[in-house]
N, CA, C and O atoms as a DFTB+ gen file, in Angstrom:
756 C
 N C O
     1  1       1.106      -1.218      -0.053
     2  2       0.161       0.209       0.055
     3  2       0.781       0.944      -0.237
     4  3       1.956       0.656      -0.007
     5  1       0.566       2.350      -0.912
     6  2       1.566       3.564      -1.278
     7  2       0.928       4.199      -0.141
     8  3      -0.192       3.995       0.328
     9  1       1.949       5.101       0.264
    10  2       1.452       6.494       1.228
    11  2       1.635       7.295       0.853
    12  3       2.209       7.185      -0.230
    13  1       1.354       8.783       1.332
    14  2       1.869       9.931       0.425
    15  2       2.005      10.952       1.650
    16  3       2.039      12.175       1.515
    17  1       2.087      10.154       3.061
    18  2       2.128      11.586       3.517
    19  2       3.458      10.791       4.851
    20  3       3.112      10.337       5.942
    21  1       4.739      10.823       4.394
    22  2       5.218      10.052       5.362
    23  2       5.847      10.674       7.196
    24  3       6.472      10.207       8.148
    25  1       5.305      11.717       6.880
    26  2       5.125      12.443       8.563
    27  2       4.393      12.084       9.446
    28  3       4.659      11.756      10.602
    29  1       3.261      12.148       8.810
    30  2       1.597      11.569       9.555
    31  2       1.741      10.216       9.583
    32  3       1.320       9.798      10.661
    33  1       2.333       8.939       8.556
    34  2       2.282       7.838       8.804
    35  2       3.867       7.329      10.224
    36  3       4.140       6.299      10.840
    37  1       4.332       8.379      10.169
    38  2       5.510       8.439      11.039
    39  2       5.111       8.584      12.767
    40  3       5.439       7.848      13.698
    41  1       4.202       9.951      12.758
    42  2       3.595      10.332      14.170
    43  2       2.863       8.718      14.272
    44  3       3.449       7.977      15.061
    45  1       1.710       8.142      13.590
    46  2       0.627       7.216      13.820
    47  2       1.765       5.823      14.111
    48  3       1.685       5.251      15.198
    49  1       2.595       5.440      13.273
    50  2       3.044       4.581      14.176
    51  2       3.884       4.685      15.294
    52  3       4.298       3.576      15.633
    53  1       4.280       5.591      15.979
    54  2       5.042       5.925      17.080
    55  2       4.077       5.329      18.065
    56  3       4.141       4.384      18.851
    57  1       3.079       6.293      17.716
    58  2       1.494       6.193      18.889
    59  2       1.454       4.841      19.144
    60  3       1.863       4.255      20.147
    61  1       0.912       4.375      18.127
    62  2      -0.168       2.518      17.784
    63  2       0.263       2.056      19.213
    64  3      -0.432       2.212      20.217
    65  1       1.616       1.411      19.180
    66  2       2.232       0.490      20.708
    67  2       1.657       1.268      22.019
    68  3       1.173       0.631      22.954
    69  1       1.746       2.743      22.022
    70  2       0.959       3.177      23.358
    71  2      -0.322       3.128      23.607
    72  3      -0.819       2.912      24.713
    73  1      -1.165       3.414      22.127
    74  2      -2.185       3.164      22.229
    75  2      -2.956       1.729      22.663
    76  3      -3.990       1.466      23.277
    77  1      -1.893       0.945      22.011
    78  2      -2.399      -0.748      22.285
    79  2      -1.857      -1.290      23.652
    80  3      -2.195      -2.309      24.254
    81  1      -0.969      -0.384      23.967
    82  2      -0.689      -0.978      25.750
    83  2      -1.904      -0.764      27.026
    84  3      -2.090      -1.386      28.072
    85  1      -2.619       0.430      26.395
    86  2      -3.107       1.148      27.447
    87  2      -4.504       0.475      27.955
    88  3      -4.858       0.546      29.131
    89  1      -5.426      -0.332      26.717
    90  2      -6.549      -1.761      26.888
    91  2      -6.209      -2.686      26.920
    92  3      -6.880      -3.635      26.514
    93  1      -4.657      -2.839      27.569
    94  2      -3.969      -4.375      28.127
    95  2      -3.510      -5.118      26.970
    96  3      -3.255      -6.302      27.188
    97  1      -3.349      -4.690      25.791
    98  2      -2.993      -5.490      24.172
    99  2      -1.531      -5.878      24.686
   100  3      -0.663      -5.083      25.046
   101  1      -1.428      -7.563      24.634
   102  2       0.472      -7.616      24.927
   103  2       0.282      -8.047      23.281
   104  3       1.199      -8.833      23.043
   105  1      -0.317      -7.900      22.392
   106  2       0.180      -8.417      20.952
   107  2      -0.319      -7.572      20.205
   108  3      -1.526      -7.762      20.053
   109  1       0.332      -6.170      19.325
   110  2       0.126      -4.943      18.700
   111  2      -0.817      -5.650      17.550
   112  3      -1.705      -4.918      17.112
   113  1      -0.731      -7.082      16.965
   114  2      -1.557      -7.230      15.766
   115  2      -2.824      -7.502      16.470
   116  3      -3.641      -6.794      15.881
   117  1      -3.325      -8.029      17.243
   118  2      -4.602      -8.352      18.552
   119  2      -5.058      -6.700      18.111
   120  3      -6.001      -6.372      17.392
   121  1      -4.360      -6.078      18.590
   122  2      -4.899      -4.455      18.774
   123  2      -5.401      -3.773      17.414
   124  3      -6.289      -2.974      17.117
   125  1      -4.516      -4.396      16.810
   126  2      -4.409      -3.951      15.062
   127  2      -6.191      -4.631      14.460
   128  3      -7.061      -4.087      13.780
   129  1      -6.122      -5.922      15.064
   130  2      -7.197      -6.199      14.402
   131  2      -8.659      -6.289      14.857
   132  3      -9.654      -6.690      14.253
   133  1      -8.483      -5.745      16.241
   134  2      -9.982      -5.096      16.492
   135  2     -10.117      -3.707      16.066
   136  3     -11.167      -3.204      16.466
   137  1      -9.437      -3.002      15.436
   138  2      -9.576      -1.841      14.996
   139  2     -10.128      -1.939      13.928
   140  3     -10.419      -0.902      13.331
   141  1     -10.525      -3.569      13.208
   142  2     -11.380      -3.451      12.108
   143  2     -12.991      -4.647      12.197
   144  3     -13.665      -5.323      11.420
   145  1     -12.950      -4.266      13.822
   146  2     -14.271      -5.170      14.307
   147  2     -15.637      -3.961      14.107
   148  3     -15.701      -2.791      14.485
   149  1     -16.521      -4.717      13.441
   150  2     -18.129      -3.993      13.573
   151  2     -18.107      -2.888      14.606
   152  3     -18.477      -1.845      14.067
   153  1     -17.757      -2.681      16.135
   154  2     -18.110      -1.411      16.829
   155  2     -17.216      -0.579      16.534
   156  3     -17.382       0.641      16.542
   157  1     -15.858      -1.344      16.155
   158  2     -15.012       0.103      16.244
   159  2     -15.290       0.755      14.719
   160  3     -14.931       1.917      14.530
   161  1     -15.841       0.106      13.785
   162  2     -15.787       0.340      12.560
   163  2     -17.004       1.729      12.488
   164  3     -16.827       2.756      11.833
   165  1     -17.891       1.505      13.106
   166  2     -19.483       1.188      13.421
   167  2     -19.306       3.308      14.224
   168  3     -19.915       4.162      13.581
   169  1     -18.710       3.651      15.159
   170  2     -18.640       4.479      15.421
   171  2     -17.189       6.035      15.002
   172  3     -17.112       7.263      14.967
   173  1     -16.256       4.668      14.759
   174  2     -15.341       5.656      14.270
   175  2     -15.480       6.636      12.997
   176  3     -15.043       7.783      12.905
   177  1     -16.044       6.057      12.246
   178  2     -16.920       7.297      11.388
   179  2     -16.860       8.562      11.895
   180  3     -16.292       9.592      11.530
   181  1     -17.820       8.165      13.145
   182  2     -18.413       9.451      13.336
   183  2     -17.507      10.588      14.220
   184  3     -17.930      11.734      14.370
   185  1     -16.282      10.161      14.757
   186  2     -15.174      10.214      15.076
   187  2     -14.482      10.818      14.119
   188  3     -14.240      12.018      14.251
   189  1     -13.994      10.057      12.887
   190  2     -13.150      10.688      11.854
   191  2     -14.152      11.824      11.367
   192  3     -13.598      12.908      11.189
   193  1     -15.066      11.799      11.200
   194  2     -15.847      12.627      10.072
   195  2     -16.388      14.095      11.309
   196  3     -17.193      14.855      10.770
   197  1     -16.065      14.428      12.593
   198  2     -16.885      14.938      13.405
   199  2     -15.583      15.639      14.423
   200  3     -15.541      16.833      14.723
   201  1     -14.806      14.842      14.755
   202  2     -13.844      15.334      15.985
   203  2     -12.770      15.208      15.719
   204  3     -12.389      15.872      16.683
   205  1     -12.237      15.046      15.438
   206  2     -10.745      15.715      15.088
   207  2     -10.337      16.545      15.505
   208  3     -10.804      17.679      15.399
   209  1      -8.982      16.125      16.323
   210  2      -8.301      17.329      17.195
   211  2      -9.821      17.541      18.442
   212  3      -9.637      18.758      18.426
   213  1     -10.376      17.471      18.882
   214  2     -10.967      18.234      19.909
   215  2     -10.267      16.987      21.476
   216  3     -10.078      15.774      21.557
   217  1     -10.143      17.832      22.170
   218  2      -9.721      17.413      23.357
   219  2     -10.529      16.481      23.898
   220  3     -11.742      16.664      23.803
   221  1     -10.007      15.255      24.598
   222  2     -10.883      14.119      25.312
   223  2     -11.103      15.089      26.723
   224  3     -12.328      15.036      26.614
   225  1     -10.924      15.870      27.869
   226  2     -10.949      16.530      28.803
   227  2     -12.540      17.213      28.833
   228  3     -13.038      16.844      29.897
   229  1     -13.291      17.865      28.249
   230  2     -14.584      18.113      28.502
   231  2     -15.475      17.250      28.252
   232  3     -16.513      17.368      28.903
   233  1     -15.372      15.898      27.063
   234  2     -16.492      14.929      26.988
   235  2     -16.242      14.045      28.260
   236  3     -17.278      13.478      28.608
   237  1     -15.058      13.746      29.122
   238  2     -15.095      12.653      29.966
   239  2     -15.539      13.488      30.866
   240  3     -15.917      12.785      31.804
   241  1     -15.730      14.732      31.146
   242  2     -16.130      15.635      32.488
   243  2     -17.672      15.166      32.335
   244  3     -18.481      14.798      33.187
   245  1     -17.784      15.325      30.841
   246  2     -19.520      15.359      30.971
   247  2     -20.317      14.235      31.280
   248  3     -21.489      14.150      31.645
   249  1     -19.190      13.145      30.996
   250  2     -20.254      11.953      31.245
   251  2     -19.888      11.525      32.720
   252  3     -20.331      10.506      33.248
   253  1     -19.069      12.378      33.297
   254  2     -18.599      12.460      34.685
   255  2     -19.973      13.022      35.610
   256  3     -20.343      12.519      36.670
   257  1     -20.603      14.179      34.920
   258  2     -21.350      14.986      35.604
   259  2     -22.508      14.525      35.270
   260  3     -23.297      14.356      36.200
   261  1     -23.019      14.144      33.712
   262  2     -24.185      13.901      33.585
   263  2     -24.993      12.579      33.798
   264  3     -24.734      11.581      33.125
   265  1     -26.332      12.596      35.090
   266  2     -26.405      11.414      35.498
   267  2     -27.533      10.682      34.339
   268  3     -27.907       9.512      34.258
   269  1     -27.809      11.619      33.690
   270  2     -28.678      10.492      32.477
   271  2     -28.531      10.973      31.181
   272  3     -29.006      11.873      30.488
   273  1     -27.462       9.798      31.053
   274  2     -27.017       9.883      30.007
   275  2     -27.986       9.931      28.610
   276  3     -27.957      10.542      27.542
   277  1     -28.607       9.214      29.070
   278  2     -29.803       8.963      27.661
   279  2     -30.385       9.717      27.456
   280  3     -30.689       9.948      26.286
   281  1     -30.931      10.642      28.689
   282  2     -31.538      11.838      27.765
   283  2     -30.515      12.776      26.503
   284  3     -30.828      13.238      25.406
   285  1     -29.342      12.775      27.190
   286  2     -28.280      13.768      26.390
   287  2     -28.042      13.296      25.514
   288  3     -28.106      13.845      24.414
   289  1     -27.599      11.822      25.761
   290  2     -26.297      11.134      24.252
   291  2     -27.501       9.728      23.792
   292  3     -27.520       8.649      24.386
   293  1     -28.411      10.097      22.628
   294  2     -29.057       8.982      22.050
   295  2     -28.345       8.057      21.794
   296  3     -27.150       8.336      21.891
   297  1     -28.761       6.182      21.249
   298  2     -27.833       6.035      20.947
   299  2     -27.756       5.476      19.224
   300  3     -26.978       4.632      18.779
   301  1     -28.812       6.238      18.469
   302  2     -28.664       5.799      17.141
   303  2     -27.895       7.369      16.956
   304  3     -27.864       8.359      17.686
   305  1     -27.354       7.086      15.722
   306  2     -26.257       8.179      15.241
   307  2     -26.600       9.065      14.337
   308  3     -25.822      10.004      14.168
   309  1     -27.781       9.005      13.565
   310  2     -28.847       9.860      13.148
   311  2     -29.236      11.274      13.911
   312  3     -29.054      12.481      13.751
   313  1     -29.884      10.376      14.841
   314  2     -30.618      11.446      16.081
   315  2     -29.260      12.250      16.705
   316  3     -29.184      13.468      16.867
   317  1     -28.125      11.170      17.037
   318  2     -27.139      11.859      17.626
   319  2     -26.427      13.296      16.927
   320  3     -26.284      14.420      17.409
   321  1     -26.104      12.807      15.759
   322  2     -25.726      13.683      15.040
   323  2     -26.569      15.047      14.598
   324  3     -26.144      16.183      14.389
   325  1     -28.107      14.443      14.525
   326  2     -28.991      15.779      14.700
   327  2     -28.883      16.312      15.491
   328  3     -28.397      17.406      15.203
   329  1     -29.110      16.169      16.704
   330  2     -28.785      16.604      18.344
   331  2     -27.753      17.828      18.156
   332  3     -27.925      19.047      18.183
   333  1     -26.539      16.973      17.943
   334  2     -25.215      17.746      17.942
   335  2     -24.606      18.077      16.647
   336  3     -23.673      17.384      16.239
   337  1     -25.186      19.389      15.740
   338  2     -24.610      19.250      14.460
   339  2     -23.072      19.883      14.431
   340  3     -22.868      20.680      15.347
   341  1     -22.236      19.713      13.751
   342  2     -20.740      20.315      14.007
   343  2     -20.832      21.281      12.754
   344  3     -19.694      21.634      12.444
   345  1     -21.654      21.744      12.054
   346  2     -21.331      22.270      10.842
   347  2     -20.796      23.475      10.629
   348  3     -21.192      24.219      11.527
   349  1     -19.897      24.193       9.680
   350  2     -19.564      25.948       9.728
   351  2     -20.655      26.381       9.844
   352  3     -20.531      27.490      10.365
   353  1     -21.650      26.172       9.671
   354  2     -22.712      27.366       9.906
   355  2     -23.112      27.977      11.074
   356  3     -23.478      29.151      11.132
   357  1     -23.032      26.916      12.372
   358  2     -22.695      27.388      13.256
   359  2     -21.881      28.603      13.879
   360  3     -20.984      29.112      13.207
   361  1     -22.153      29.036      15.042
   362  2     -20.908      29.851      15.710
   363  2     -20.005      29.424      16.634
   364  3     -20.459      28.712      17.529
   365  1     -18.871      29.670      16.645
   366  2     -17.727      28.613      17.027
   367  2     -17.967      28.101      18.193
   368  3     -17.845      26.894      18.404
   369  1     -18.333      28.945      19.083
   370  2     -18.945      28.221      20.634
   371  2     -19.958      27.161      20.380
   372  3     -19.804      25.973      20.665
   373  1     -20.802      27.584      19.930
   374  2     -22.014      26.158      19.455
   375  2     -21.101      24.957      19.154
   376  3     -20.695      24.321      20.126
   377  1     -20.807      24.654      18.175
   378  2     -19.568      24.302      17.355
   379  2     -19.052      23.544      18.532
   380  3     -19.590      22.587      19.087
   381  1     -17.640      24.271      18.896
   382  2     -17.368      23.532      20.207
   383  2     -18.102      22.807      21.055
   384  3     -18.006      21.628      20.716
   385  1     -18.747      22.925      21.937
   386  2     -20.380      22.463      22.505
   387  2     -20.504      21.367      22.113
   388  3     -20.338      20.306      22.713
   389  1     -20.788      21.554      21.136
   390  2     -21.561      20.196      20.418
   391  2     -20.593      18.966      20.387
   392  3     -20.804      17.911      20.986
   393  1     -19.557      19.230      19.647
   394  2     -18.429      18.564      19.272
   395  2     -17.901      18.215      21.083
   396  3     -17.321      17.140      20.927
   397  1     -17.829      18.463      22.249
   398  2     -17.692      18.095      23.387
   399  2     -18.376      16.829      23.745
   400  3     -17.804      15.849      24.222
   401  1     -19.949      16.941      23.416
   402  2     -21.199      16.322      23.781
   403  2     -21.086      14.864      22.983
   404  3     -21.066      13.739      23.482
   405  1     -21.020      15.248      21.592
   406  2     -20.720      14.516      20.648
   407  2     -19.674      13.206      20.926
   408  3     -19.906      12.022      20.685
   409  1     -18.402      13.823      21.534
   410  2     -17.356      12.806      21.637
   411  2     -18.228      12.501      23.117
   412  3     -18.935      11.513      22.919
   413  1     -18.333      12.812      23.953
   414  2     -19.231      12.138      25.378
   415  2     -19.831      11.323      24.857
   416  3     -19.588      10.170      25.215
   417  1     -20.707      11.506      23.958
   418  2     -21.815      10.061      22.963
   419  2     -21.032       9.215      22.695
   420  3     -21.191       8.025      22.967
   421  1     -19.963       9.745      22.059
   422  2     -19.061       8.250      21.475
   423  2     -18.379       8.136      22.300
   424  3     -19.405       8.334      22.950
   425  1     -17.296       7.950      23.323
   426  2     -16.944       7.301      24.314
   427  2     -18.086       6.806      24.605
   428  3     -17.964       5.628      24.270
   429  1     -19.384       6.979      25.118
   430  2     -19.793       6.253      25.934
   431  2     -20.775       4.938      25.340
   432  3     -20.793       3.821      25.857
   433  1     -21.395       5.261      24.407
   434  2     -21.715       4.132      23.561
   435  2     -20.761       3.257      22.667
   436  3     -21.021       2.073      22.455
   437  1     -19.497       3.961      22.078
   438  2     -18.553       2.874      21.743
   439  2     -18.293       1.631      23.104
   440  3     -18.350       0.402      23.054
   441  1     -18.119       2.182      23.788
   442  2     -17.250       1.521      25.244
   443  2     -18.753       0.420      25.437
   444  3     -18.494      -0.774      25.583
   445  1     -20.011       0.767      25.434
   446  2     -21.268      -0.011      25.833
   447  2     -21.308      -1.044      24.757
   448  3     -21.734      -2.166      25.030
   449  1     -20.806      -0.685      23.289
   450  2     -20.924      -1.180      22.582
   451  2     -19.851      -2.509      22.533
   452  3     -20.052      -3.466      21.785
   453  1     -19.039      -2.442      23.168
   454  2     -17.670      -3.305      23.152
   455  2     -18.235      -4.253      24.550
   456  3     -18.093      -5.470      24.672
   457  1     -18.759      -3.520      25.324
   458  2     -18.852      -4.584      26.660
   459  2     -19.833      -5.512      26.242
   460  3     -19.602      -6.712      26.388
   461  1     -21.057      -5.067      25.667
   462  2     -22.017      -5.849      25.270
   463  2     -21.644      -7.172      23.882
   464  3     -22.284      -8.197      23.647
   465  1     -20.448      -6.663      23.206
   466  2     -20.400      -7.374      22.065
   467  2     -19.428      -8.741      23.093
   468  3     -19.373      -9.893      22.662
   469  1     -18.882      -8.413      24.170
   470  2     -17.892      -9.089      24.727
   471  2     -18.859     -10.354      25.199
   472  3     -18.616     -11.560      25.209
   473  1     -19.699      -9.835      25.471
   474  2     -20.452     -10.990      26.074
   475  2     -22.013     -11.544      24.798
   476  3     -23.121     -11.759      25.289
   477  1     -21.871     -11.626      23.874
   478  2     -22.591     -12.159      22.383
   479  2     -21.304     -13.212      21.468
   480  3     -20.092     -13.033      21.356
   481  1     -22.080     -14.166      21.002
   482  2     -21.615     -14.850      20.237
   483  2     -20.945     -13.599      19.289
   484  3     -21.287     -12.417      19.247
   485  1     -19.747     -14.377      18.465
   486  2     -19.675     -13.256      17.306
   487  2     -20.450     -13.569      16.085
   488  3     -20.549     -14.684      15.573
   489  1     -21.045     -12.355      15.629
   490  2     -21.521     -12.848      13.940
   491  2     -21.089     -12.261      12.929
   492  3     -20.861     -11.052      12.885
   493  1     -20.906     -13.170      11.874
   494  2     -20.279     -13.140      10.764
   495  2     -20.883     -11.808      10.029
   496  3     -20.402     -10.698       9.800
   497  1     -22.250     -12.457       9.741
   498  2     -23.045     -11.330       9.447
   499  2     -23.032      -9.872       9.421
   500  3     -22.916      -9.103       8.466
   501  1     -23.216      -9.590      11.023
   502  2     -22.730      -8.097      11.701
   503  2     -21.926      -7.837      10.934
   504  3     -22.095      -7.062       9.993
   505  1     -20.710      -8.548      11.241
   506  2     -19.355      -8.089      10.757
   507  2     -19.442      -7.375       9.130
   508  3     -19.118      -6.279       8.673
   509  1     -20.067      -8.641       8.545
   510  2     -19.542      -8.265       6.636
   511  2     -20.740      -7.138       6.769
   512  3     -20.318      -6.106       6.247
   513  1     -21.632      -7.016       7.106
   514  2     -22.786      -5.769       6.506
   515  2     -21.844      -4.775       7.252
   516  3     -21.565      -3.867       6.469
   517  1     -21.321      -4.618       8.311
   518  2     -20.148      -3.007       8.904
   519  2     -19.058      -2.987       8.377
   520  3     -18.463      -1.925       8.561
   521  1     -18.340      -3.994       7.570
   522  2     -17.347      -4.113       6.761
   523  2     -17.635      -3.386       5.326
   524  3     -17.150      -2.326       4.930
   525  1     -18.638      -4.323       4.598
   526  2     -19.377      -3.052       3.842
   527  2     -19.679      -1.699       3.775
   528  3     -19.506      -1.009       2.771
   529  1     -20.108      -1.331       4.784
   530  2     -20.860      -0.382       4.550
   531  2     -19.723       0.723       5.038
   532  3     -19.980       1.892       4.751
   533  1     -18.370       0.433       5.818
   534  2     -17.149       1.318       6.104
   535  2     -16.744       1.545       5.009
   536  3     -16.496       2.679       4.600
   537  1     -16.588       0.323       4.247
   538  2     -16.158       0.445       2.852
   539  2     -16.743       1.656       2.110
   540  3     -15.961       2.556       1.803
   541  1     -17.918       1.755       1.824
   542  2     -18.765       2.582       1.235
   543  2     -18.837       3.830       1.768
   544  3     -19.310       4.679       1.012
   545  1     -18.493       4.199       2.890
   546  2     -18.833       5.523       3.627
   547  2     -17.661       6.102       3.813
   548  3     -17.652       7.150       3.166
   549  1     -16.258       5.869       4.610
   550  2     -15.251       5.909       4.409
   551  2     -14.278       6.385       2.783
   552  3     -14.045       5.577       1.884
   553  1     -13.940       7.553       2.776
   554  2     -13.531       8.417       2.008
   555  2     -11.820       8.434       2.666
   556  3     -11.418       9.189       3.551
   557  1     -11.098       7.492       2.020
   558  2      -9.722       6.800       2.907
   559  2      -8.677       7.847       1.218
   560  3      -7.696       8.591       1.226
   561  1      -9.307       7.488       0.415
   562  2      -8.273       7.952      -0.710
   563  2      -7.123       6.741      -0.893
   564  3      -5.974       7.143      -1.076
   565  1      -7.374       5.085      -0.852
   566  2      -6.543       4.685      -0.471
   567  2      -6.952       3.590      -1.750
   568  3      -7.853       2.776      -1.547
   569  1      -6.169       3.627      -3.194
   570  2      -6.468       2.427      -3.759
   571  2      -6.750       1.270      -3.413
   572  3      -6.029       0.828      -2.519
   573  1      -7.802       0.381      -3.916
   574  2      -8.270      -0.628      -3.745
   575  2      -7.723      -1.395      -2.078
   576  3      -7.355      -2.550      -1.868
   577  1      -7.872      -0.129      -1.017
   578  2      -8.454      -0.366       0.175
   579  2      -9.518      -1.212       0.527
   580  3     -10.592      -0.919       0.003
   581  1      -9.502      -2.259       1.332
   582  2     -11.268      -2.957       1.812
   583  2     -10.881      -3.152       3.659
   584  3      -9.969      -2.665       4.327
   585  1     -11.645      -3.769       3.915
   586  2     -11.608      -3.777       5.579
   587  2     -10.939      -5.422       5.258
   588  3     -11.260      -6.085       4.272
   589  1     -10.095      -5.814       6.172
   590  2      -9.930      -7.119       5.954
   591  2     -10.702      -7.904       6.910
   592  3     -11.126      -7.630       8.033
   593  1     -10.771      -8.833       6.263
   594  2     -11.718     -10.404       6.853
   595  2     -10.849     -10.683       7.703
   596  3      -9.687     -11.082       7.774
   597  1     -12.250     -10.173       8.751
   598  2     -11.664     -11.549      10.381
   599  2     -12.492     -12.197      10.373
   600  3     -13.653     -12.289       9.975
   601  1     -11.177     -13.081      11.294
   602  2     -11.792     -14.559      12.004
   603  2     -12.566     -14.470      13.035
   604  3     -12.137     -15.153      13.965
   605  1     -13.725     -13.804      13.315
   606  2     -14.275     -12.823      14.632
   607  2     -14.230     -13.852      15.614
   608  3     -14.178     -13.497      16.792
   609  1     -14.242     -15.201      15.305
   610  2     -13.602     -15.788      16.733
   611  2     -12.185     -15.708      17.038
   612  3     -11.634     -16.608      17.673
   613  1     -11.598     -14.740      16.645
   614  2     -10.384     -14.594      17.066
   615  2     -10.023     -13.582      17.707
   616  3      -8.969     -13.426      18.324
   617  1     -11.130     -12.667      17.544
   618  2     -11.033     -10.994      18.073
   619  2     -10.714     -10.880      19.306
   620  3     -11.650     -11.045      20.089
   621  1      -9.440     -10.593      19.864
   622  2      -9.544     -10.009      21.124
   623  2     -10.307      -8.806      21.344
   624  3     -10.713      -8.041      20.469
   625  1     -10.497      -8.688      22.854
   626  2     -11.253      -7.655      23.296
   627  2     -10.327      -6.863      24.204
   628  3      -9.579      -7.480      24.962
   629  1     -10.330      -5.442      24.173
   630  2      -9.572      -4.733      25.605
   631  2      -9.974      -5.225      26.779
   632  3     -10.827      -6.018      27.176
   633  1      -9.347      -4.717      27.118
   634  2      -9.700      -4.964      28.999
   635  2     -10.089      -3.548      28.822
   636  3      -9.712      -2.914      27.836
   637  1     -10.851      -3.018      29.770
   638  2     -11.028      -1.511      29.799
   639  2     -11.290      -1.000      31.050
   640  3     -11.296       0.221      31.211
   641  1     -11.527      -1.825      32.040
   642  2     -11.852      -2.090      33.770
   643  2     -12.723      -0.832      33.889
   644  3     -13.266      -0.359      32.891
   645  1     -12.831      -0.392      34.882
   646  2     -11.514       0.275      35.534
   647  2     -11.301      -0.690      36.404
   648  3     -12.147      -1.308      37.049
   649  1      -9.750      -0.850      36.412
   650  2      -8.931      -1.721      37.382
   651  2      -8.736      -1.619      38.423
   652  3      -7.974      -0.713      38.759
   653  1      -9.373      -2.565      39.535
   654  2      -9.799      -1.955      40.860
   655  2      -8.372      -1.796      41.893
   656  3      -8.279      -0.966      42.797
   657  1      -7.099      -3.004      41.437
   658  2      -6.472      -2.555      42.466
   659  2      -5.039      -1.406      41.612
   660  3      -3.852      -1.271      41.908
   661  1      -5.690      -0.924      40.767
   662  2      -4.978       0.417      40.140
   663  2      -5.851       1.538      40.625
   664  3      -5.871       2.668      40.138
   665  1      -6.626       1.075      41.713
   666  2      -7.893       2.315      42.338
   667  2      -8.024       3.493      41.053
   668  3      -7.671       4.671      41.116
   669  1      -8.825       2.567      39.543
   670  2      -9.029       3.705      38.853
   671  2     -10.382       4.163      38.848
   672  3     -11.355       3.449      39.091
   673  1     -10.418       5.604      38.510
   674  2     -11.893       6.022      38.357
   675  2     -12.565       5.410      37.174
   676  3     -11.861       4.897      36.304
   677  1     -13.954       5.419      37.055
   678  2     -14.533       4.649      36.007
   679  2     -14.682       5.406      34.856
   680  3     -15.327       4.962      33.906
   681  1     -14.093       6.639      34.831
   682  2     -13.938       7.324      33.274
   683  2     -12.740       6.545      32.612
   684  3     -12.570       6.852      31.432
   685  1     -11.936       5.669      33.082
   686  2     -10.740       4.762      32.482
   687  2     -11.452       4.063      31.302
   688  3     -11.429       4.175      30.076
   689  1     -12.047       3.351      32.137
   690  2     -12.766       2.375      30.830
   691  2     -13.127       3.183      29.267
   692  3     -12.965       2.836      28.097
   693  1     -13.679       4.395      29.908
   694  2     -13.651       5.077      28.548
   695  2     -12.642       5.394      27.684
   696  3     -12.596       5.376      26.454
   697  1     -11.768       5.713      28.596
   698  2      -9.967       5.908      28.029
   699  2      -9.656       5.070      27.482
   700  3      -8.549       5.071      26.944
   701  1     -10.330       4.223      27.408
   702  2      -9.063       2.400      27.172
   703  2      -9.882       2.650      26.015
   704  3      -9.405       2.984      24.930
   705  1     -11.274       2.471      26.264
   706  2     -12.146       1.762      24.627
   707  2     -11.639       2.846      23.575
   708  3     -11.431       2.470      22.422
   709  1     -11.339       4.772      24.084
   710  2     -11.374       5.436      22.947
   711  2      -9.483       4.974      22.373
   712  3      -9.039       5.389      21.303
   713  1      -8.840       4.289      23.120
   714  2      -7.440       4.874      22.613
   715  2      -7.180       3.974      21.250
   716  3      -6.161       4.072      20.566
   717  1      -8.162       3.177      21.007
   718  2      -8.536       3.168      19.876
   719  2      -8.422       3.774      18.166
   720  3      -7.869       3.436      17.119
   721  1      -9.365       4.921      18.690
   722  2      -9.624       6.016      18.092
   723  2      -8.416       6.605      18.095
   724  3      -7.880       6.882      17.022
   725  1      -7.707       6.931      19.505
   726  2      -6.594       7.285      19.659
   727  2      -5.611       7.079      17.958
   728  3      -5.393       7.845      17.019
   729  1      -5.274       5.774      18.233
   730  2      -4.639       4.854      17.484
   731  2      -4.812       5.230      16.037
   732  3      -3.904       5.402      15.223
   733  1      -6.260       5.344      15.807
   734  2      -6.403       5.077      14.405
   735  2      -7.021       7.101      14.192
   736  3      -8.022       7.361      13.525
   737  1      -6.272       8.097      14.817
   738  2      -6.457       9.523      14.707
   739  2      -6.133       9.525      13.337
   740  3      -7.056       9.622      12.529
   741  1      -4.928       9.431      12.931
   742  2      -4.397      10.150      11.598
   743  2      -4.487       8.826      10.377
   744  3      -4.517       9.153       9.191
   745  1      -4.518       7.592      10.699
   746  2      -4.880       6.038       9.687
   747  2      -5.530       5.035      10.290
   748  3      -5.342       4.764      11.476
   749  1      -6.452       4.316       9.434
   750  2      -7.058       3.273       9.878
   751  2      -6.202       1.809       9.259
   752  3      -6.113       0.678       9.738
   753  1      -5.805       2.240       8.356
   754  2      -4.772       0.963       7.599
   755  2      -3.287       0.650       8.699
   756  3      -2.445      -0.187       8.376
């Protein structure tokens, strides 16, 4: 695969091992494989199209402070994007606030989806549908790019925590889940 942005590639490959260690992956290949799991693909596009370069501090504080997350963060992506638009025809403060709320929602639902998927039998049909949808939606400008075929029974899930012996706050599970997006901030392939 030919890449035309070597500086960006260098930054990506430099942070990838750190991003993989945080959710307790012992094998970088398992981390790389999980990035193409259907749950990751679903929420990555929301992140990629709307939340590049958004700091995680405010979204995490929102999750900590909001008791009724269902009211603020609908699970349905189109409804969520309608509730928190990020288009340039809004004022700067509204866009920033909407991005913070949208990022908090991505944190929340992405994490929930990982936890739910860990307790369900792997679904090849859903994986195939997610891969096809992702390939159509994403504009990576990579000739002949296709989501790799996963042997979904071999997918290793991240350890999200919070880890009691480390006395972690409950927000760590969101941070660990989002390490996949950190690992893909500039590249998914």
